[in-house]
C-alpha positions in Angstrom: 0.0 0.1 0.0 1.4 3.5 -1.1 2.0 6.2 1.8 0.6 9.5 1.8 3.9 11.0 0.9 4.2 8.6 -2.3 0.6 9.6 -3.4 1.3 13.5 -2.9 4.7 12.7 -5.0 2.7 11.0 -7.8 -0.3 13.6 -7.6 2.4 16.5 -8.0 4.4 14.7 -10.7 1.0 14.0 -12.8 0.1 17.8 -12.3 3.3 19.0 -13.5 3.6 16.5 -16.6 -0.1 18.0 -17.6 1.0 21.5 -17.2 -1.8 21.9 -14.6 0.7 22.9 -11.7 2.3 25.7 -13.4 -1.0 27.1 -14.7 -2.4 27.0 -11.1 0.8 28.8 -9.9 0.4 31.4 -12.5 -3.1 32.0 -11.6 -2.5 32.1 -8.1 0.2 34.9 -8.7 -2.1 36.8 -10.9 -4.7 36.8 -8.4 -2.6 38.0 -5.4 -1.0 40.8 -7.4 -4.6 41.7 -8.4 -5.5 41.8 -4.6 -2.5 43.6 -3.9 -2.6 46.2 -6.7 -3.6 49.7 -5.7 -5.9 50.9 -8.4 -5.8 54.3 -7.1 -2.3 54.8 -7.8 -1.7 56.4 -11.1 0.1 54.2 -13.9 3.3 55.3 -15.3 3.3 57.5 -18.4 4.5 55.6 -21.4 6.7 56.8 -24.5 5.6 55.9 -27.8 8.5 53.2 -27.8 7.7 51.7 -24.6 4.0 51.4 -25.4 4.9 49.6 -28.5 7.4 47.4 -26.8 4.8 46.6 -24.0 2.4 45.8 -26.7 4.9 43.4 -28.6 5.7 41.6 -25.2 2.0 41.2 -24.7 1.5 39.5 -28.1 4.2 37.1 -27.1 2.7 36.2 -23.9 -0.7 35.9 -25.1 0.5 33.8 -28.5 2.1 31.4 -26.0 -0.9 31.4 -23.8 0.7 33.2 -20.9 -2.6 34.8 -20.1 -2.0 35.5 -16.5 1.6 36.9 -16.9 -0.2 39.1 -19.6 -2.6 40.4 -17.0 0.1 41.2 -14.6 2.1 43.1 -17.5 -0.9 45.2 -18.4 -2.1 46.0 -14.9 1.6 47.1 -14.0 2.3 49.0 -17.2 -0.7 50.8 -17.7 -1.3 49.3 -21.1 -5.0 49.3 -22.5 -7.0 46.3 -21.8 -7.8 45.9 -25.4 -4.5 45.2 -27.5 -3.6 47.3 -30.4 -4.5 45.9 -33.9 -1.8 43.7 -35.4 -1.7 45.4 -38.6 -1.3 48.7 -36.8 1.6 47.3 -34.8 3.2 45.9 -38.0 2.8 49.1 -39.6 4.6 51.2 -36.8 7.4 48.8 -36.8 7.9 49.1 -40.2 7.9 45.2 -40.3 5.7 42.7 -42.6 3.9 39.5 -41.7 4.6 36.2 -43.7 1.8 34.7 -45.4 2.1 31.4 -44.3 2.7 31.4 -40.7 1.8 34.8 -39.6 5.0 35.5 -38.4 6.5 39.4 -38.0 9.5 39.9 -39.9 
């Protein structure tokens, strides 16, 4: 018969392999940040360049499904909740989008 410690270890390993444990940890961090965030405190003003950089970081985070990390970035940086249009971002960066895989070059 398995011990409680062995069952915990198997459960933890299974949750890690499925990606559930990391997801839960990220969700907890985001919720703790949201609970501690003082919304009355003004957000920093962003230069145009920093605004675009934050938007690129957000796109990367959302593409990789790091939505809780993205939510913390939005809250801390003062970025608008609604992301910039991808075509606008491409135009501002003088980049172009590959037709086959939607990558920006």
